[in-house]
N, C-alpha and C positions, 0 to 999 in steps of 0.2 A: 579689675578687681578679681583674680583666680579664684576658686575656689578654694582653695589653699591656705588665701586670706582671711576668707569669712571666718570672724568666730564667735564664738557662744553668744557675746550681748549683741551680734549686728542679727544673726539670725534668731534669736530673742524678740529683738525690737521688731523684725518684720512681723514675726510669728503674731505677736499681742497686735500690731496696727493691724495687722491682716484679719485678727479674729475679729477685732472693733467693727472694721470697714465690709468681713460679708456682709453682715445681715442689713448694712444700710447702704454706706458705697455702691457692693457691686449690684443691688438693686436696685439704685439709683440712675448708674450710666445703663443696664441692661433693662431694667423694667422700670421709668420714671414713674408712671401710675402708681407703682407701689411702695415706691421710697419711702415714704414713712411707717411703712406697715411695720410694729412691733411682733406680727407672725414668721414674715418675714425673714425678720434680725435673727429672730429665735431659731427657727428652721434653718437658714444660711449658717449660725454659729456653731452649732449641733454638729451639722453635717462634717465642716470642717474637723472639729474636733474627735471625729469618728474614724476619718480616714488612714487609711495608712500610709507607711513613709514610702514602699516599695511601689515601683513600678515596672514592669517587665515590659523592656523595649527589645520588642522581636523586629527581626528584618523584613524590610519593605518588600511586597513584591518585586521580583525582577521581572527582565526580557530574557527568553530565551531565544538565541541564535540558533540558525541551522545552516550549515555549508555543506560545498560537495565533499568529495573525497581528498579533493588536493587541500583541503583546511583553510581555504582564501576565496573561492568562488562562493558570493552569499547564494543563498537558497530560500531563506523565508527567516521571518522574525514571528515568535508567540509571544504575545502576553495578553493580560489584563490590564495591566497600567504600564504603559509604554515609559521603560526606568532601567537606567546603568547605574550602577553604584558607582563613584569616584573617591578615593582619598582626597582629603582637604589638599592636601600636598601638589596635588596636580589641577587643583582649582585655582587660578590665578587671582591676584590680589585684588585686581579690578572687579571682579564678580563679588566678592565676598565684600568688598568696602561698599560696593553699590545696594547690596542686600541689605548690610546692618544699618545704609543710610535710609534704605525707605523703612524696613520694619523695627530696625531696636537699634538706637544710636549710644544708647546706655548697655550694651549687651554684656561690655567686661569689666562693667562696674558694678550691677546690680545682683543680688544672688538666688535672682532664678523669678523675683517679685520685684518690679517696681513701686515701692508704697508713693515716690509723687508724683508719679503718672498715673495711679488710681484715684489720688486725690484730686488730681487737675481735671481727669476726664468725671470723676464727681461732678464737680462744680460746674465746668461745662455743661452738661449733659442738662444739669438742674435747673441752670439758667435760661438752655435753650428748650427745655421740653421737650427734647427727644435724643435720641442716641447719636449724638454729632463724634464722640473721639470714645474708641476701645482705649484698654488699659493692657493688654496682652504684650507681654514679653517674646522675644522669639522664643524662649525657653518654653513656656506657657503652649506657644505653638507649636514647639516640638513634642510638647505632652499630649496635644490635643491628637495628634497624628499618628502616635504612637498606641493611643489607647484606640483609635479608628482599627491601626493595624493589627494588634494582638486583639481583636475580636472573633464572637466566636460564632458570635449569632446577627441577624441582619437587626434587633435589637439594639445591642452593643454599641451597634456602628450609629443609632440615631442616638444615642445617650451621649455618646464622645463628641457629637457635632453641634448637638440641639443648642437655643439661645436660653439656657435657664440659668438660675441662682447657682443653684449643684453642681453643675458644670464649671462654672468660673471658679466657685471653691475649690473643687478636686484638682484644679489643673493648677493652682496656686500653690497647692499644698503638695501634689507631685513636683512641681517645678523647682520648688523650694529642696525636696529631698533628692530629686534627679542630680542638681548642681552639687551636692557631699560627694557622688561618687562617680561623674562624669566630668571630665575637664569641659573649659568652654568651646576648645579645637574640636572635642566629641561632641559635643553639642549642636556647633554648627555644621561640621559637617554630615550630622544626622538630618540635619534641616536641609541643606542642600540636596541631599538624594532625596529628600523625601515630599521636599513641597510642590505642589499643583500650581501647572503654567496655562495652563487649558492649550485645547486641540489634542487629549490626548495626550501632553509631555509631563511625566512627574520625574521632577531632579532635574536637574542643572543638565546633566547630560542630553536627558532627549529632548530638551529644551532649545539648547545651543542646535539640534539637529534639527529640529523640526521647523524652527523659526529662521534659523541662517544657514542651514546643512554645514557647520563648521562643529569644530570639538573646541569645549569651554577656554583651552588654552589662545584659541583664536579669535575671539571675541574683542571688539574695542569697547571703549567705555562708554559710547552711546547705546550701543547691542546690549551690554552688561545691564544699563539703568534700565533700556524696553524691557526685558525679561526682570530686573527686580521688582516693575513699576506691577507685574503680569500675577504675582503673586496675592497681592489682595483682589486683585478685579480679575482672574481668567477665564472667565466666559465674556468678559467685553468686546476679546478682538478674535476674528474669525483670521487664522491665518494664509486659508486658501485665496476668500475673494477678498480680504483685505477690508469687511468692512470693521468701522469703529478703528479707523486709523487716525484721524484727528485726534481723537480721546487718547488713544495709545501715546502719539507724539507728545500730546500735553503733561501726560504721568510720565513720560521716557524724560520730559526737560524740568519735570518737579525732582523728579530724581537724583538728574544732576545738579541742581540747583543744591540739595541736601547735601550732596559729595562736597560742595563744598565748603558746608557751614561745618563738616567733619575733619574739612583738611584734608580729604584724598584728592580734591582734584582743586587746582585753581582759578579765579573765576574767567580769566583767559582761555582756560584748557575746557570750562564750562558749554561756553559761548561759541566755542569753535565745534563741539559734539554735538549742540544743539541745530548747528546749521546742518549737521548731515543728515542726509534723506534717510528715512526709515524704509531699508530693501530686505524683505519680507519674502522667503522662496517658499513658505509654506509646505514645507517637503513632510507631510504626514507620515509615519513610519510605515511601511505597509504591516499586515497583520494578518495570517494565520496562510491556510493554502491557497486559498482564492487570492491571494496577491502575493502569488510569487516571484523573483525577478525575473522567471522566463513563463509565461503565462501555459507552454504546453508541459511544463514543469512539476504543474499541479499535483498531476496524479502523482507520482511519488511523492510527492509533500503527504499527500493523503494515504497513501500508503505505510508512510511511516508513522503520521496520528494515529491510524487504524492500531499498528503494530503496537506504540508505546502504552494505549490506551489495555490493551492486554496484559502488559508487564503490571502485578501483582506489587514489587517493590516498589513501586510510585503511589500506591495508596490502595486502600481495602475495597473499593468501586470505581468505577470507569469516573465519575465525577470529580473523584477524589484526585486520580490521574493527570484530567486536563487541566485542573488545578496546579498539579505539581508543576506542568510543562509550563503554562504559563505565565507563572510567577517565581519559577525557581533558580531563575539565572545560569541556564545550562550555556554549554557551548557543544553542540552538536555535531562532528565532523560525520555525515551520513555517507552511506557506501556509492551514492550516484555519483558515476564517474563522467565526466565532461564529455570524452571525447566519445566514449560511445553513445551518449546519451545525446548527442551532436549526427552522430553517423546514424543513428535511427531515425531524427527528425528530419537529417536531409534524404535518407530514401526512401520514407514516406513520402515525402513529397517531390521527386522522380517518379518513383511508381503510378502515382494518380496524376499528377500534372505535366510530365515531359517525358513519359514514356515511350519510347524509340517502338515498341512493341504493339503498340495500340494505336486504332485510327485514330488520326487527328493528335495522337498522345495526349490525351485525355481521356481519363475514366469520367463519365456522364452521372453517374448513381452515387449525390453526393451524400445520400442517409449513408453508406457502407462504411465502415469504418477497416482501416488497417491499424492493426495493433499488435506492437511487439514487446516484448520482454526479455531482458537479458540478466544472466545471473552466471558468477563464476563458479564453477566447479570447484570440488572442496572448502568453500569457505559460506557458500550461499547471500554472500554477498548481491544484492540487488543493484546491477549494474546501469540500469535505465529500464523507463516505462514509457514508452512513443505512442500516438497515435494521431490521427489528424482529427483531434477535438480541442478547444479551449478548455482548459479545467477553470470554469466560472459558472455563476449560475447564469439562469437565460435570463433575459431583460426587455424591457420596452426597448430600450437604444440599442441602435445597430451593431452587431448583425443580430440578428432576433433569430430562433431557432425555426425553423421550416415546420410544414403539417409532420403530427407523428405518421410512418411509414403504415401503421394498421390501422386501415382504413374506419373501423370503430370508431376506434379513440381517439382519431382526425376528428371523426364527425362531433365528436365530444367538445373539443377543441383542443385536446391533448396537445402540446406539443412533441416534437421528438429530440434527439439527444445534438444535432448538427447544429451548429454547430459549438454549443455551450454544453456542459455536464459536467456536473459531480461525482458520475455514478463511478465505480470503482472498475471500470470496462477491462483491465489488464488485470488486476491481481486477483477480483471478486471479492464472495463470502456468500452468508445466507441467502441475501437479494439479489446477489447475481451469481448464477452458478456457475458460469460459464457457457460455452457456445460446440456444438459437436464438432471432432478434432478429424474425424473421417480416417482413412489408414495409418495416421501416425499410431493408434490406438494398440495397433498389432505389434508395438514394441513389448506391450505387456504378456501379452502370451509369448512373445520369442523367449522373454527372460525364463517366465515360468517356466516354460518345455526345459530349458537349462539349468536350471535350479531342480529339474524333477532327476536330470541326468540325460536328458535327450540333447546330443550332439548336435552340431551346424549341420553335420553332413546327414542329417535325419532324412531319409527319402519319402514323400508321400505324393501318388500318383492324385492330381488335379483333377477332376470332372467339372464340368460346365452343363447344367447347374449340378451343387451339390445338395443331396439327400440327408440333412441334420435328424440328430434326434429331437428335436427341441418340435411340439406341437405347436399347431397356429390353430389357435378356435376358428372355423366356420370357413378354413381358406383351402379349397378343393386340390389345390395344387399339388403337387406332389405327397398324395393321400392325408392331408391334413397336417404334413411337417414343413419345416422351416427349408426353403430349397433357396440360396443364396448362390448369384452367378458371379463371374468375373468380366471386366469390363469389354465390351462384346462377345459378350458370351464364347470367351473364349480358353480354347482346352489346351493348357500349360503343359500335359503331361506330366510326366514326375518330375517332382521340385524339391531343392533342400531349404535349409534357413536363406542363406546366403542370396540363392536364385529365388525363391520366393518371396522373402523379402525386396530383393532387391526390384521385383518386377511388381509389389505390390499384388499379389496372389491371393484375391479372395479364399477360393476354394484350395489352399493349402492351409489359411491360420483358422478357419472353421475347424475344420476336424482336428489339428491341431491343438485347437481352444479344448475340443471333447476327449481328446487324450489325456492333457493335463488335467481337467476338470478345473471348472468354474470357480470354485471357490479357492483352489490354489491362484488362480489367475489374479483375483479381483484381490487376494491377500499380496501379493505381489505390486499390484500397482498401489495399492495403500502404504505400503512401506515406500514406493517412489516416491510418495507426497500427493497423490490424489487424494481430493475430498470429493463424498457423494452426499448431495442437496436434494430437497425435496423441492421440486419449483411447481405450485399449483397455478401460477397465471400461465405457465406454459403447458399445464397439464404433463409433466414431466416428473418422474419418482424415481429417482438414479437411486435413493435410499434405498428403498424396497427391493430392485433388484439387486443391489450391490450384499443384501442379506440373503438374497435367495438366487444367488450366481447359476447352481448348474444349468438353470436354464434360459441363461441370459448371454449365449453365444453372439447376438449382433453387437454385445460388446468390445470383441475383436474388429469389428470394423467400425468402429466409433459412431457407436450410439448414445453413450453419454456427453453430460455437458463438462468441458472445464473448462481453467482459462490458461491463456499463455503463457503465464506465470509458472503455473504449475507442470506444463508440459517442459517447459522450457529447465525446469528444474531436474524432471527426472532424469532428460537426458545428462544433465550436466551431475547427475547423480554418477552414471553409467562411465562417462567421462574420468568422474575421480574414484575409477574404479570400485563403486558401490559404494562408496561414504556419502551417506545421505546427510544435507544440513539444511536446516531449518531456515527459510528463504529471511534474511533480516537487513534493514534497511539503514544500517550503519557502521562506521567503523569504531568509533570511540565516542564516549561521553563524558562532558568533564562538567562538576559541579559548580556550585559560584566558588568553592575553593580552589578550584584548580585539580582537584583530586579525579581521577580514572575511574568511572564506576564499569564493574565488572558484566552488566548487565547487558554491554553491550558485545561481549565475544560470542565467537561464532558456537554454533551450537549440532554437533554433528556425531554422528552413529552409523559404526557398519552394519547396513541394513540388507544389503548384497552383497554375496562372494565377490571376491574381487574375483577370481579367474569366470564365475560367470557374467559379472559384468564388463572384461573384457573380452569374450566370446560374444555378447551381443552387440558391444564396438562393433566387433570384425564385421560384422553380418548388415549393421546398420553404415559399414562405408558405402554397400553396393548401392543403394538408391539416388545419391547424390555427385556419382560422377569417382569419388577415391577409389582406391584399390584396398581387398583386401589382403591381410597380411599374408593370404594363404593362395591368392592367385586365384579366388572363385567367385568373382563377383561376375554380378550379369545384372545392370539395371538400369533403367530408363526413364524413371519420372523427374528426375529433376539432374539430368547427366552435366549440364553445363553448373553445376556449383564451383565444381572444383578448379573449371578453369577460370571464374569471376575471381573466390577466394584465393585462390593460389596456396593453400594452407592443408595438413589434413585434417579431414573433417569426416565426420558420422551425422545422419540426420536420417528425416524423413516427410515426405509428402503427407497430405490428406484431402480426401474430395468425399465429401456428404454427397446424398440422394440429391438430385437434381440441382447441386452444386450449390447448394443455400449456404454453405459456407466452405472454404478453402484455407488451406496450414501448410507449412513450410517450416519445419524444426531443423536448424545444424547448429552442431557444436563442435569447438576443439577442445582442448587439453585448458585453454585457460576464458574460455568465454563461451555461454551455451545462447541461443537466441532462437527463438518460438515468435512465429509471425500467423496471426488468423486476416482473412477478410471475411467480411462478415456484414450483417446488418443487426447493430447491436438492440433494437429495440424491436426488431419481429425476427429472431434468429430461427424459429421454425417454420418459417412458411417463406418458401422461395418467391419472389416477384420478381426477380433474373436471376440470371447466372451469374455466379461469381466469377474469377480469372486466377488462374497460374500466373498469367503474363504480370498480373499485379502483386499478387503476395510475391513468388519468387524471389523478382528483382527486390524488394525492399529487404527480403531476409538476407539473400547473396552481398548485398554492396552494403547493408548496416554493418553484417560480418568483413567484409572487405575492409571496409574503414576502420572500423572500429581495433581488427587487428594490425593494422599497418603498426611497422615498426617492434611488433611482438616476435620472437624466434618461433619458428615451424617446428613446434613440439609434437613426435611420433606416438601414439597410443601403443600399447605394449601387447603384447601376444598373451596366452593363457599360459601358466606355468607348465602344466601336461595338455597333451592331445589329446586327453578322455572328453574334453566337453568339444572338439575340431572333429574326428574323425569317429570318435568310440569304436565299438569293438562291433564289424558288420558279421551276421552268420547267417548262413540259408535259412529258409523258412520252406518247413516241408508241404508237399504238393497234395493238397485234401479236397482235387475237386471231385464233385459226384459223390462225395463222403457224407451220409448223414452228420448234421449239423453239431449233435452232440459228441460224435465221433471226432470230428474235425476240431471242437474244442479242446478235445482231451490230448491231441495229438500236438497242435499248439502250443498247449500250458506245460505240456511234457520237456518241451525244447526251453521253455523259460519266458515265455513271450506274456505281453498282457492280451487279452483277448476280449472281441465283442464282436455283437454281430449286425450286420448292416438292418438298417430300419424297414427299408422298402426292398423287397427283390428286384431281380434285375433278370433281363432277357438270357438266355443259356441253354444249351444242349442237355444239361444235366435234366433229372428226373426234378419235378418240382417239388421244392422245401430242402432239396440237399446245397452243399456246398457249392456253388457256382466257382470259388477260387477266392482269394484272400486280395487284403489293400494293405498294405503293399504285397508286392509279387516279387520272388527272386530272394533279395536278400535284404536285411536291414538289420538294424542295433539289436545287440543282446540286450535282452528284457524288454524291447520295445512294444509298441500296441501293436496289433495285428486284427485287422477286421476281415472277418468272416461274409463275402458275401453272397446272398441269397437268390437259389434260380427259381425263376417262374415257369420255368418247363416249357417257354415258349417255342425253343427251337429244337427239342427233341423230335426225331426223326418218327412218321410213325410207323409200325411193323406191319408186315400184311399175315394173315392167317393161312393155313394149307386149306384147299377145297374151296368152295363158292370164293372170287374172290382173292383166293390164292394166287399165285402165279399162273399165270396164262387163262385166268378165270375172268370172271367180271368184276367191275370194280363196285365196291360197296359204298354206297353213297355217306355221304356222313350223316350223323342225327342231326335232327332238327333244332336249331338255337330257337329260343325264347324269342318270340315276335316272328318269325318265318310266315310264310304264307307258301303252303305246301301245293303242290300242283294237284 
């Protein structure tokens, strides 16, 4: 009988009958010991009469699916309950018939409450003295599930499922009410999508996939009967081990026989299906990032989940956002590019285990990580995160992690992160600020200088060592000032931004940092996406130094900690003509209705001027073997990159003190990849040296393979020559003039003027100007430093008379500590 066939008389009879039976019958089959209690009858009757007619049927939790950027390759599934709703029209008749035969054969005849079934259960339970039969219709079961999923508190969930008279009464009243506003088919559809089938499978779709790895439309009658039998006993059968198979087969055969009674099957058909072996695959649906389709892809999945948890649109708190992800039924097309990710994974394996540049072709330090991050310029879409780690928790089962590389932690029994970890090694966060990137950090000083108006042709005479303006307490070298040197103590002579960056000349970039100003450099770095964290574990306080940047010259040489993703995105921003885009892990997000949400759209801002970005890229082509558009390149740090990749590229290497970490970052117009090699467990201590023979090919071959088949796009020139050559003018000669006078002369010509901190050897009188740096010509409005003479080369003059020409020599005055004859 359909709900439209229910008349007032039938409902009235049901209501009166249930009202009478509420206090007696329900108590009898639910609680036989109190069946004759008048108090129970009174309480039950009052409760029944006071219940409202309406029940809010909320959508049950749905599984969310993550795919790669192609929309086809599965990445991960997220759920609290493994469930995927499907319309009744997609559920085959054999499944519906099996469930009705097992749970409610009169479903299409009653109006939500089977009065005769209640009476029958009462008599059976009264005679048995125990609960032998229940009387819940399929509608009542659906009501119970709906109340549970509509609950906002744990207590409400308990109230919805506890075995009490009050709960039975409420279910009957709600069942009658709900049949007035929902069709039988709608109720059946809701039930089939909500019921629990055991083994974390909720709803018929998940059950079919978990037990038989099929969609419901492909189930046989025997399989449908097996699933229908599980609803009443969902915890009695283990899909993985097969425990409980005998009982499961018996219950399956019982349902098949009941299908004969309902006319769904003939006896011959039922017998045939009873003879069918039970073949359960036990394919429990993976859940979360530790169970991604590829054990290496979990790092990207984790980056996505952390990003999701920051989006306020999905809830007021992190808990609410996680709940939304695991119950909202979203279809999420992530930004992970299968080709790029595979290229990264393959190149890391090659660099560590089959590297022709290594002795024996294999890197011997297992605790080291090679970490690559790839991001798309102009969109911020993260295309891959790869490392030689498995994204999983360490366990007692092989392969278990080895000892921690820090002896103090190893002594306490703490294991390292190889081969299993769930730390965000490539993307980082407050707990993992990153690793020192070395000289790649010079790019931020270069960009800041261009922003201030210094052109690429800016000449700076380099000296080794360079006496900076940064004091180092307790250091006797250079009079208490920081004195950075070049590799091999090499003096490079006068360099410009092309050659200084191409050859990674430290003593070019430290004075450039001082010319620009530390605050400007750090501000530029922040606009390019760098974040500065405190790391008390490593005793690093990048946040403090970033806030006091004028004295943080070591920043330009790589003193701060950052992740591969941050560095990759900084170069991607420059490759996109200064358009900074927040790193995002999604292409699009569809809700359970198939509607696209704009939360996955790119978030970009023009943080760097177009011409500044283009000029910076032109200089960044020098270190990795490409040619400047102005023919000014001279670089050696990773010259073979262009020959391997065979695309227009820009980038930079980096090496920290003692090679604690080494890096290479390369960008094209379509993709930027930054690679780090270090020990992420103990990155600040060098137990051995990292190698560019590892990290360089890891990045180079990853970029080569990721860019196969993509057009070779050329970078653009700045729109004017202002940031290329600038306007060079002569520097006045101020040698041997008083410093104040020299400063006045230089300022009159429009230069910014500074005075060197440490006097130099000169034939000028002590305290006067020994010259300028640079000298000759420099850009209009540029920085000119006055070198101060220490007078050490001043030739002594001979006075007339004794000691004069032809007279006896005058002995020099005694020095402190001399013993006179």
